[in-house]
Structures are given as structure tokens and as C-alpha cells.
Kinemage of the C-alpha trace (Angstrom):
@kinemage 1
@onewidth
@group {chain A} dominant
@subgroup {mainchain}
@vectorlist {calphas} color= white
{ca met a 1} P 152.290 94.405 146.205
{ca ser a 2} L 152.799 97.728 148.032
{ca val a 3} L 155.291 100.521 147.669
{ca phe a 4} L 156.384 103.378 149.892
{ca lys a 5} L 156.469 106.904 148.483
{ca val a 6} L 158.924 108.796 150.691
{ca glu a 7} L 159.322 112.541 150.677
{ca gly a 8} L 162.878 113.169 151.887
{ca gly a 9} L 164.324 115.906 154.097
{ca cys a 10} L 161.651 115.968 156.833
{ca arg a 11} L 162.994 116.434 160.337
{ca leu a 12} L 161.653 114.122 162.957
{ca ser a 13} L 160.766 114.886 166.590
{ca gly a 14} L 159.107 112.964 169.402
{ca glu a 15} L 159.034 109.596 171.098
{ca leu a 16} L 159.089 105.981 169.842
{ca thr a 17} L 158.529 102.767 171.687
{ca pro a 18} L 160.213 99.737 170.156
{ca gln a 19} L 158.097 96.682 169.334
{ca gly a 20} L 158.733 93.307 170.902
{ca ala a 21} L 161.746 91.414 169.577
{ca lys a 22} L 160.861 89.456 166.481
{ca asn a 23} L 163.716 86.940 166.900
{ca glu a 24} L 162.709 86.188 170.476
{ca val a 25} L 159.078 85.700 169.589
{ca leu a 26} L 159.879 83.096 166.923
{ca gln a 27} L 161.682 81.070 169.636
{ca val a 28} L 159.198 81.384 172.498
{ca phe a 29} L 156.200 80.675 170.221
{ca cys a 30} L 157.810 77.352 169.259
{ca ala a 31} L 158.544 76.579 172.919
{ca ala a 32} L 154.800 76.513 173.539
{ca leu a 33} L 154.796 73.171 171.731
{ca leu a 34} L 156.677 71.625 174.634
{ca thr a 35} L 153.657 71.458 176.934
{ca ser a 36} L 149.988 70.716 176.794
{ca gln a 37} L 149.326 73.508 179.335
{ca lys a 38} L 148.569 77.103 178.548
{ca val a 39} L 151.463 79.385 177.645
{ca thr a 40} L 150.755 83.162 177.480
{ca ile a 41} L 153.193 85.511 175.691
{ca his a 42} L 153.045 89.345 175.846
{ca asn a 43} L 154.612 92.215 173.820
{ca val a 44} L 154.244 90.327 170.504
{ca pro a 45} L 154.627 92.486 167.349
{ca glu a 46} L 152.007 91.693 164.764
{ca ile a 47} L 154.358 91.581 161.814
{ca val a 48} L 154.309 89.291 158.769
{ca asp a 49} L 156.745 86.629 159.974
{ca ile a 50} L 155.034 86.345 163.357
{ca leu a 51} L 151.566 86.045 161.825
{ca lys a 52} L 152.918 83.278 159.525
{ca leu a 53} L 154.176 81.319 162.511
{ca leu a 54} L 150.872 81.791 164.319
{ca glu a 55} L 149.140 80.279 161.282
{ca leu a 56} L 151.550 77.340 161.235
{ca leu a 57} L 151.031 76.600 164.893
{ca gly a 58} L 147.265 76.772 164.446
{ca asp a 59} L 147.509 74.319 161.526
{ca leu a 60} L 149.396 71.913 163.858
{ca gly a 61} L 146.452 71.930 166.297
{ca val a 62} L 147.644 74.545 168.774
{ca thr a 63} L 144.709 76.476 170.257
{ca ile a 64} L 145.586 80.195 170.026
{ca glu a 65} L 143.677 82.965 171.743
{ca lys a 66} L 144.394 86.626 171.271
{ca lys a 67} L 144.028 88.017 174.776
{ca ala a 68} L 144.766 91.625 173.893
{ca pro a 69} L 146.785 93.562 171.305
{ca gly a 70} L 150.222 91.942 171.425
{ca ser a 71} L 149.203 89.170 173.896
{ca tyr a 72} L 148.503 85.540 172.897
{ca ala a 73} L 147.637 82.377 174.838
{ca phe a 74} L 148.697 79.019 173.369
{ca gln a 75} L 147.637 75.529 174.323
{ca ala a 76} L 149.265 72.662 172.411
{ca ala a 77} L 147.060 69.919 173.908
{ca asp a 78} L 146.120 68.181 170.662
{ca ile a 79} L 148.921 68.333 168.143
{ca arg a 80} L 148.231 66.889 164.631
{ca leu a 81} L 151.583 65.517 163.507
{ca asp a 82} L 150.028 64.190 160.259
{ca val a 83} L 149.766 67.832 159.094
{ca leu a 84} L 153.574 68.030 158.777
{ca lys a 85} L 153.684 66.174 155.486
{ca thr a 86} L 150.754 67.828 153.781
{ca pro a 87} L 151.606 69.920 150.722
{ca val a 88} L 149.776 73.025 151.968
{ca phe a 89} L 151.589 72.915 155.358
{ca gln a 90} L 154.944 72.324 153.679
{ca lys a 91} L 154.457 75.288 151.402
{ca lys a 92} L 153.694 77.522 154.383
{ca ile a 93} L 156.576 76.287 156.401
{ca ala a 94} L 159.069 76.627 153.547
{ca ala a 95} L 158.272 80.363 153.440
{ca leu a 96} L 159.505 81.106 156.969
{ca arg a 97} L 163.018 80.417 158.111
{ca gly a 98} L 162.153 80.646 161.801
{ca ser a 99} L 159.816 77.645 161.388
{ca val a 100} L 162.829 75.359 161.711
{ca met a 101} L 162.525 75.842 165.486
{ca ile a 102} L 159.389 73.717 165.655
{ca ile a 103} L 161.583 70.690 165.107
{ca gly a 104} L 163.301 70.692 168.499
{ca pro a 105} L 160.059 70.873 170.558
{ca leu a 106} L 158.296 68.253 168.395
{ca leu a 107} L 161.262 65.943 168.710
{ca ala a 108} L 161.416 66.374 172.470
{ca arg a 109} L 157.683 65.896 173.097
{ca phe a 110} L 156.630 63.506 170.320
{ca gly a 111} L 159.818 61.854 169.162
{ca lys a 112} L 159.711 63.098 165.589
{ca gly a 113} L 159.891 66.140 163.375
{ca tyr a 114} L 159.644 66.743 159.633
{ca met a 115} L 159.882 69.810 157.467
{ca pro a 116} L 161.080 71.103 154.070
{ca arg a 117} L 163.996 73.468 153.726
{ca pro a 118} L 162.796 76.781 155.256
{ca gly a 119} L 162.883 80.122 153.458
{ca gly a 120} L 163.621 83.615 154.746
{ca asp a 121} L 165.858 86.444 153.605
{ca lys a 122} L 168.098 85.873 150.624
{ca ile a 123} L 171.273 87.112 152.307
{ca gly a 124} L 173.627 84.241 151.532
{ca arg a 125} L 174.290 80.697 152.691
{ca arg a 126} L 172.437 79.917 155.993
{ca arg a 127} L 173.034 76.282 156.697
{ca leu a 128} L 171.130 74.194 159.232
{ca asp a 129} L 173.842 71.649 160.005
{ca thr a 130} L 174.206 72.873 163.601
{ca his a 131} L 170.573 72.130 164.368
{ca phe a 132} L 170.607 68.553 163.106
{ca ala a 133} L 174.091 67.720 164.331
{ca gly a 134} L 172.823 68.712 167.826
{ca phe a 135} L 169.764 66.496 167.511
{ca gln a 136} L 171.946 63.608 166.432
{ca lys a 137} L 174.196 64.127 169.497
{ca leu a 138} L 171.040 63.687 171.569
{ca gly a 139} L 170.373 60.346 169.917
{ca ala a 140} L 168.028 61.258 167.075
{ca thr a 141} L 168.255 59.711 163.621
{ca phe a 142} L 168.464 62.183 160.759
{ca asp a 143} L 167.524 61.926 157.161
{ca tyr a 144} L 167.617 64.490 154.375
{ca asp a 145} L 165.798 63.817 151.106
{ca ala a 146} L 167.658 65.826 148.519
{ca ala a 147} L 164.970 65.219 145.872
{ca ser a 148} L 162.192 66.792 147.990
{ca gly a 149} L 164.494 69.055 150.083
{ca cys a 150} L 162.895 67.718 153.282
{ca tyr a 151} L 164.459 67.048 156.692
{ca his a 152} L 163.317 64.274 159.013
{ca val a 153} L 164.437 63.496 162.585
{ca glu a 154} L 163.169 60.800 164.932
{ca ala a 155} L 164.022 59.416 168.363
{ca lys a 156} L 162.156 57.115 170.784
{ca gln a 157} L 163.928 58.855 173.655
{ca leu a 158} L 166.477 61.623 173.511
{ca lys a 159} L 169.501 61.243 175.797
{ca gly a 160} L 171.668 63.993 177.218
{ca ala a 161} L 175.142 64.438 175.719
{ca tyr a 162} L 178.068 66.810 175.609
{ca met a 163} L 178.381 68.812 172.407
{ca leu a 164} L 180.623 71.561 171.068
{ca leu a 165} L 178.713 73.526 168.460
{ca asp a 166} L 180.642 74.244 165.268
{ca glu a 167} L 179.069 77.700 165.205
{ca ala a 168} L 177.311 79.788 167.854
{ca ser a 169} L 174.061 79.709 165.867
{ca val a 170} L 171.159 81.541 167.643
{ca thr a 171} L 168.375 79.467 166.135
{ca gly a 172} L 170.555 76.330 166.314
{ca thr a 173} L 171.180 76.842 170.004
{ca ala a 174} L 167.520 77.556 170.706
{ca asn a 175} L 166.400 74.444 168.802
{ca ile a 176} L 168.894 72.197 170.607
{ca ile a 177} L 167.940 73.618 174.026
{ca met a 178} L 164.258 72.959 173.377
{ca ala a 179} L 165.096 69.379 172.342
{ca ala a 180} L 167.335 68.755 175.388
{ca val a 181} L 165.077 70.034 178.166
{ca met a 182} L 163.083 66.764 178.223
{ca ala a 183} L 165.959 64.414 177.295
{ca thr a 184} L 167.048 61.832 179.903
{ca gly a 185} L 170.282 62.808 181.679
{ca thr a 186} L 172.437 65.894 181.350
{ca thr a 187} L 173.185 67.847 178.181
{ca thr a 188} L 176.145 70.187 177.998
{ca ile a 189} L 176.198 72.726 175.106
{ca tyr a 190} L 179.504 74.530 174.619
{ca asn a 191} L 179.899 77.432 172.158
{ca ala a 192} L 176.196 78.127 172.660
{ca ala a 193} L 174.826 81.359 171.388
{ca cys a 194} L 174.083 83.636 174.357
{ca glu a 195} L 172.100 86.498 172.799
{ca pro a 196} L 169.368 88.070 175.019
{ca tyr a 197} L 166.803 86.137 172.854
{ca val a 198} L 168.374 82.821 173.892
{ca gln a 199} L 168.581 83.958 177.536
{ca gln a 200} L 164.890 84.866 177.432
{ca leu a 201} L 163.995 81.505 176.027
{ca cys a 202} L 165.965 79.740 178.747
{ca arg a 203} L 164.333 81.787 181.490
{ca met a 204} L 160.927 81.007 180.101
{ca leu a 205} L 161.788 77.279 179.962
{ca val a 206} L 162.971 77.387 183.586
{ca arg a 207} L 159.647 78.884 184.604
{ca met a 208} L 158.046 75.947 182.789
{ca gly a 209} L 160.042 73.509 184.890
{ca ala a 210} L 163.235 73.035 182.919
{ca lys a 211} L 166.611 72.857 184.660
{ca ile a 212} L 169.168 75.033 182.829
{ca gln a 213} L 172.431 76.395 184.213
{ca gly a 214} L 174.858 78.904 182.658
{ca ile a 215} L 172.163 81.185 181.195
{ca gly a 216} L 173.874 84.179 179.632
{ca ser a 217} L 177.131 82.257 178.941
{ca asn a 218} L 178.324 80.100 176.042
{ca leu a 219} L 178.310 77.033 178.251
{ca leu a 220} L 174.886 75.633 179.078
{ca thr a 221} L 174.129 72.629 181.288
{ca ile a 222} L 170.612 71.163 180.966
{ca asp a 223} L 169.308 68.388 183.261
{ca gly a 224} L 166.371 66.792 181.525
{ca val a 225} L 162.912 66.664 183.082
{ca ala a 226} L 159.959 64.438 182.385
{ca ser a 227} L 157.509 67.221 181.375
{ca leu a 228} L 156.984 70.964 181.353
{ca his a 229} L 154.058 73.072 182.411
{ca gly a 230} L 152.516 76.384 181.374
{ca thr a 231} L 153.850 79.854 182.028
{ca glu a 232} L 153.522 83.566 181.224
{ca his a 233} L 156.282 85.397 179.335
{ca thr a 234} L 156.995 88.994 178.216
{ca val a 235} L 159.132 89.589 175.201
{ca leu a 236} L 162.066 92.060 175.287
{ca pro a 237} L 162.003 95.223 173.165
{ca asp a 238} L 163.530 94.666 169.713
{ca met a 239} L 167.175 95.730 169.804
{ca ile a 240} L 167.186 95.924 166.038
{ca glu a 241} L 164.391 98.510 166.069
{ca val a 242} L 166.226 100.434 168.827
{ca gly a 243} L 169.366 100.544 166.683
{ca ser a 244} L 167.413 101.463 163.607
{ca phe a 245} L 165.804 104.446 165.406
{ca ile a 246} L 169.190 105.611 166.754
{ca gly a 247} L 170.668 105.590 163.291
{ca met a 248} L 167.563 107.231 161.787
{ca ala a 249} L 167.705 110.118 164.312
{ca ala a 250} L 171.356 110.781 163.429
{ca met a 251} L 170.876 110.534 159.668
{ca met a 252} L 167.803 112.837 159.854
{ca gln a 253} L 169.567 115.381 162.173
{ca ser a 254} L 166.612 114.914 164.460
{ca glu a 255} L 165.867 114.711 168.167
{ca ile a 256} L 164.240 111.413 169.189
{ca arg a 257} L 163.563 109.680 172.469
{ca ile a 258} L 163.271 105.875 172.350
{ca lys a 259} L 161.247 104.638 175.237
{ca asn a 260} L 161.650 101.513 177.402
{ca val a 261} L 164.543 99.919 175.484
{ca ser a 262} L 165.726 97.431 178.160
{ca tyr a 263} L 169.039 99.207 177.951
{ca asp a 264} L 171.068 96.499 179.724
{ca asp a 265} L 170.105 94.049 177.012
{ca leu a 266} L 171.419 96.176 174.161
{ca gly a 267} L 175.003 95.105 174.673
{ca ile a 268} L 177.524 96.949 172.440
{ca ile a 269} L 174.932 98.644 170.242
{ca pro a 270} L 174.873 102.145 171.826
{ca glu a 271} L 178.665 102.251 172.063
{ca gln a 272} L 179.113 101.284 168.428
{ca phe a 273} L 176.903 104.204 167.377
{ca arg a 274} L 179.078 106.486 169.561
{ca arg a 275} L 182.069 105.315 167.502
{ca leu a 276} L 180.367 106.973 164.545
{ca gly a 277} L 180.196 110.202 166.548
{ca ile a 278} L 176.514 109.923 167.372
{ca thr a 279} L 175.370 111.125 170.778
{ca val a 280} L 173.447 108.321 172.540
{ca thr a 281} L 172.350 109.225 176.044
{ca arg a 282} L 170.798 106.821 178.530
{ca gln a 283} L 168.006 108.320 180.607
{ca gly a 284} L 166.492 105.724 182.907
{ca asp a 285} L 165.510 102.958 180.523
{ca asp a 286} L 165.129 105.395 177.601
{ca ile a 287} L 167.605 106.470 174.963
{ca tyr a 288} L 167.775 110.106 173.996
{ca val a 289} L 169.370 111.115 170.726
{ca pro a 290} L 169.660 114.926 170.359
{ca ala a 291} L 169.476 116.731 167.041
{ca cys a 292} L 172.986 117.006 165.680
{ca gln a 293} L 174.161 118.734 162.479
{ca his a 294} L 177.338 116.640 162.137
{ca tyr a 295} L 178.758 113.421 163.539
{ca glu a 296} L 182.391 112.373 163.101
{ca ile a 297} L 183.635 108.798 162.848
{ca glu a 298} L 186.382 107.922 165.329
{ca thr a 299} L 189.670 106.415 164.227
{ca phe a 300} L 191.593 103.729 166.022
{ca ile a 301} L 194.345 104.807 168.433
{ca asp a 302} L 197.012 104.621 165.714
{ca gly a 303} L 194.918 106.704 163.363
{ca ser a 304} L 193.796 103.844 161.112
{ca ile a 305} L 190.292 103.669 159.609
{ca met a 306} L 187.535 102.575 161.973
{ca thr a 307} L 186.032 99.113 161.359
{ca ile a 308} L 182.513 98.197 162.306
{ca ala a 309} L 182.078 94.414 162.141
{ca asp a 310} L 179.481 91.912 163.234
{ca ala a 311} L 180.307 89.213 165.750
{ca thr a 312} L 178.564 86.646 167.967
{ca trp a 313} L 177.101 88.076 171.142
{ca pro a 314} L 178.169 90.133 172.986
{ca gly a 315} L 179.557 91.487 169.725
{ca leu a 316} L 177.535 93.546 167.273
{ca thr a 317} L 174.528 91.819 165.768
{ca pro a 318} L 174.787 91.422 161.960
{ca asp a 319} L 171.139 92.582 161.644
{ca leu a 320} L 172.266 96.175 162.291
{ca leu a 321} L 175.181 96.463 159.864
{ca ser a 322} L 172.922 97.707 157.065
{ca val a 323} L 171.831 100.597 159.325
{ca phe a 324} L 175.411 101.431 160.340
{ca leu a 325} L 176.386 101.486 156.680
{ca val a 326} L 173.666 103.873 155.564
{ca val a 327} L 174.200 106.147 158.606
{ca ala a 328} L 177.926 106.319 157.791
{ca thr a 329} L 177.169 107.829 154.382
{ca gln a 330} L 176.429 111.211 156.044
{ca ala a 331} L 179.091 111.019 158.717
{ca lys a 332} L 182.409 112.894 158.650
{ca gly a 333} L 185.220 110.424 157.997
{ca thr a 334} L 185.622 106.921 156.656
{ca val a 335} L 184.619 103.497 158.030
{ca leu a 336} L 184.988 99.946 156.888
{ca ile a 337} L 181.822 97.886 157.336
{ca his a 338} L 182.698 94.198 157.592
{ca gln a 339} L 179.782 91.787 157.304
{ca lys a 340} L 181.374 88.515 158.275
{ca met a 341} L 178.361 86.163 158.597
{ca phe a 342} L 176.422 86.560 155.347
{ca glu a 343} L 177.938 87.007 151.909
{ca ser a 344} L 174.994 88.715 150.162
{ca arg a 345} L 173.884 91.239 152.720
{ca leu a 346} L 175.994 94.162 151.404
{ca phe a 347} L 174.762 93.931 147.827
{ca phe a 348} L 172.119 96.556 148.427
{ca val a 349} L 174.867 99.235 148.489
{ca asp a 350} L 174.603 99.719 144.752
{ca lys a 351} L 171.258 101.441 145.424
{ca leu a 352} L 172.931 103.804 147.821
{ca ile a 353} L 175.678 104.497 145.298
{ca asp a 354} L 173.006 105.403 142.736
{ca met a 355} L 171.687 107.875 145.382
{ca gly a 356} L 175.096 109.542 145.579
{ca ala a 357} L 176.682 107.748 148.487
{ca gln a 358} L 180.444 107.292 148.364
{ca ile a 359} L 180.897 103.520 148.948
{ca ile a 360} L 183.471 101.102 147.688
{ca leu a 361} L 182.209 97.528 147.755
{ca cys a 362} L 185.517 95.682 148.383
{ca asp a 363} L 184.089 92.196 148.197
{ca pro a 364} L 180.865 90.406 149.293
{ca his a 365} L 181.758 90.961 152.915
{ca arg a 366} L 183.331 94.422 153.108
{ca ala a 367} L 182.387 97.924 152.144
{ca thr a 368} L 184.282 101.178 152.680
{ca val a 369} L 182.073 104.241 153.263
{ca ile a 370} L 183.341 107.813 152.843
{ca gly a 371} L 180.860 110.084 154.552
{ca his a 372} L 179.466 113.297 153.060
{ca asn a 373} L 179.350 115.045 156.509
{ca his a 374} L 175.780 116.198 155.501
{ca asp a 375} L 177.392 118.590 152.976
{ca ile a 376} L 175.907 116.617 150.090
{ca arg a 377} L 172.466 115.087 150.440
{ca leu a 378} L 171.599 111.748 148.850
{ca arg a 379} L 169.418 111.874 145.793
{ca ala a 380} L 165.946 110.394 145.647
{ca ala a 381} L 165.618 107.138 143.760
{ca lys a 382} L 163.422 104.253 142.832
{ca met a 383} L 164.519 101.002 144.513
{ca ser a 384} L 163.411 97.679 145.845
{ca ser a 385} L 163.848 96.228 149.306
{ca pro a 386} L 165.834 92.962 149.030
{ca asp a 387} L 165.491 91.891 152.694
{ca ile a 388} L 164.198 93.161 156.074
{ca arg a 389} L 167.336 94.878 157.264
{ca ala a 390} L 168.449 96.357 153.942
{ca gly a 391} L 164.829 97.483 153.597
{ca ile a 392} L 164.932 99.674 156.747
{ca ala a 393} L 168.353 100.996 155.721
{ca leu a 394} L 166.976 102.065 152.315
{ca leu a 395} L 163.960 103.653 154.052
{ca ile a 396} L 166.352 105.714 156.230
{ca ala a 397} L 168.301 106.755 153.093
{ca ala a 398} L 165.093 107.760 151.320
{ca met a 399} L 163.903 109.801 154.305
{ca ser a 400} L 167.162 111.785 154.317
{ca ala a 401} L 167.383 112.198 150.516
{ca lys a 402} L 166.532 115.225 148.395
{ca gly a 403} L 163.276 114.603 146.559
{ca thr a 404} L 160.725 111.812 146.541
{ca ser a 405} L 161.827 108.156 146.521
{ca ile a 406} L 159.862 105.069 145.689
{ca ile a 407} L 160.590 101.776 147.542
{ca his a 408} L 159.130 98.602 146.054
{ca asn a 409} L 158.707 95.270 147.817
{ca val a 410} L 157.938 96.873 151.162
{ca glu a 411} L 156.478 93.561 152.294
{ca gln a 412} L 160.079 92.678 153.202
{ca ile a 413} L 160.160 95.623 155.639
{ca asp a 414} L 156.767 94.639 156.938
{ca arg a 415} L 158.187 91.245 157.871
{ca gly a 416} L 160.248 92.872 160.623
{ca tyr a 417} L 158.749 96.331 161.443
{ca gln a 418} L 155.137 96.784 162.507
{ca his a 419} L 153.317 99.768 160.893
{ca ile a 420} L 156.676 101.508 160.423
{ca asp a 421} L 155.274 104.084 158.059
{ca gln a 422} L 152.499 105.107 160.478
{ca arg a 423} L 154.831 105.263 163.457
{ca leu a 424} L 157.369 107.437 161.670
{ca asn a 425} L 154.738 109.739 160.176
{ca val a 426} L 153.626 110.636 163.715
{ca leu a 427} L 157.187 111.956 164.242
{ca gly a 428} L 157.066 114.082 161.124
{ca ala a 429} L 158.067 111.734 158.283
{ca lys a 430} L 156.159 111.769 154.997
{ca ile a 431} L 155.792 108.145 153.996
{ca ser a 432} L 152.772 107.094 151.869
{ca arg a 433} L 151.870 103.397 151.401
{ca ile a 434} L 150.446 102.749 147.992
{ca asp a 435} L 148.844 99.310 147.613
{ca gly a 436} L 148.534 97.293 144.513
{ca glu a 437} L 151.547 98.623 142.611
{ca glu a 438} L 154.359 96.532 141.039
């Protein structure tokens, strides 16, 4: 196990380039299973969750070639389905929630898929019903073995169907799309997730020969094709990293330029930071955040307390609410953070309260933050990262705090942010990684 030793209070200055979007990579890697031809993917961050999926695909028989840093070529010409039920593979697949997206491609191409319940962040209930209900609509049989916790789907030939998803699940939508692209007939998916990650997956599949209409909307129409071919794909910059860096600049009263952010794919993120009083300036495809001594939270027109809440796209991604919460601790004013999608994601606020933040945890979904306006600095503390997004929020808090903080379980942060300590140290942070400590 590793820890971060963080010396707080250092001002940052310089430029950062966001890594490729983790959530997109998990989808497009799995899409490579849909064809026996070569698929090349660029701008891949080499983070823990991505490396785990690479290992899983290799175990399945996918030939993987690293072409250059961040670029991989895949060829799924000789898939070994028998591996799916081996104990070693099941243990690996259970450790990565994104692994559920291998089911759709395997079902589409080979007529079967099998996996244990996947793992991932412990942020509350994250059901998979949407995935398997969609497969069943396409004609697959579904079986769940409660004793072993394993899912099994099978179909001789998937058939297009109309479906109204009970939730706009990003991974569920992606999985169903990948299953439907080679089904016979037409599939219509209403209430589909339409995040940029899903749009990117659809565009990649179209280049592979799929027929998909409605990309970017919540109504997708897919005409099945007999087979798909290879392609080349470049992953978008990670919007979660972009948002994390915006919040970090404000919290640290620092001047930062974030390069090549694909601004048009950020949706509401820049505007939501502006509601906290943070200056976010677009310059070409860069974001410039100037050093600012104070930022003041807006109120609604009637003077009531501002609410920052997550929502399905084009609303605010839930992955950034932890960052908004920690940044608000040094704003002027009060904000209600409403985490609607996951009931355990706000439980890390007790660590911020220990550091001196003024936060009232109303219930598992809502926290009221009364900002210090940078008049009172947070105190250094010893803490542990409970999940990826809370981890980066705690790192931001530690960087702004008075004194030296210790963050345990930084492997959680490594799952989503590549070499984050090294990248921030270049800007002036003082973060030491100490390996082998509990």
C-alpha cells in the first residue's frame, strides 16, 4: 500500500493537459471484442482500472499491442470463451465494475456471456438490471445464480426491439448498444444515456460499420448489421480531470491553464463552477483559471441558497460533486450539494469536517457547505481515500490545508488519475508518494 504525504499551502502555476477519459476507454476497449479485425485506440490513460481491463481482454485471447505511450491495437480474432468460468478470471473480473461491458459484445458476436458480480467503488447501490433487461428485450435468456453471484446470458440470434430504459444508465446504454449493433432488425432505445462517452462509442461503432441514428440524443435507432470491421479511434480528454483541475486552481488560489479540453464536450461543467464564483475562461480549446483570492457562491434569483446537484447528461456528472463540495469549503457563501444517484458518496465529508470545514450532512444524499472565504484554512489531517472521486477531493483539501497531511489508500486515486502526484508537483505542489506503508 502507498500513501501521499502532502505539504499544504503551496501555490500552483503552469499548464496541465488532461488524460484520456477513463469512462470512455472502458467502453471502447470492450467494443474491440465485436470484430476479428484490428482496432487501434489512442489517448489511453495508463491507470489501474484500464490496466486491469487490458489484462482481462488479454486473458480472453485478444491480441494487444502497445503501439506507443497511450496507443493500443487490439485484435479479437481468437476469443477463448472457456476462460470466462475459470476461478482466476472470475476473481479478476469481479474487481472491476467496467468489466460488465464485455457481456454485450460477447453476446452479440458469440451468443453468450458469463460473469460474476463486478466490483468497483463502494459508493452505494449500483444495480445492473438495466443491462440485463435490455439483453432480454433483444431476445437473450438471462440467469442469475444467487449462490455464486454470477450472471449468464445466451441467445442464438439477437433480434431488434423497442425498449424504454428504466434509467439512463451510461454503462447500461453502452452495453445494450454493443449487443444491438449485430442483432437482426431494428432496435430503438429510448431514455438512452447520451453522455459524450456514449456518443464517442457510437461514432466508433459507425466507423466499424454499424448503423446508428440519433447519436447525442436519448433516442437511438440501431439497424443491425451482419458484422463489423476494424477502425481507429481517439479518446476524448477526461472531463472529470478537467473539472478537478478547475476546482483545484480555485481552492489553491492559483493560476492554471488546462490544455486541449475539448470544451464543447464539457457540457454544463464550466458554468457550474462559475456559479461558485470561479472565473473559468475559454481560450481556444484551453481553459484558463486566473489566480483569485476569493470566490463567492451565487444565490438563486429569489435569494435562496444555491443548489449544485447531479443529473443525467446534459446535467452535471455525479463524478464531480465531491470536487464541488470541497471547493465550496473555501468559497464565500453557502451551497447545498445534492448527490442524487449514489447514497454513500458524501460520507467522506466527515474527513473534511475534521479538517475544519463547515459542513452539515443532512442525509446520505445532501450536504450543506458554509464556506470559509479563505479566511480560515483547513487543518492538515490523516485520512484514507474511500473511492476515486472522494480521493481527488481529499487531495485537493490536503493541498490547501495548513500543515502536512497523510492520505492512505491512494491506490483508489490511482484508479482514475495517472501519475497525479508527479503532474501536480511540476506545477509547484509538494506531494510525496511513500510506498509500502499501511
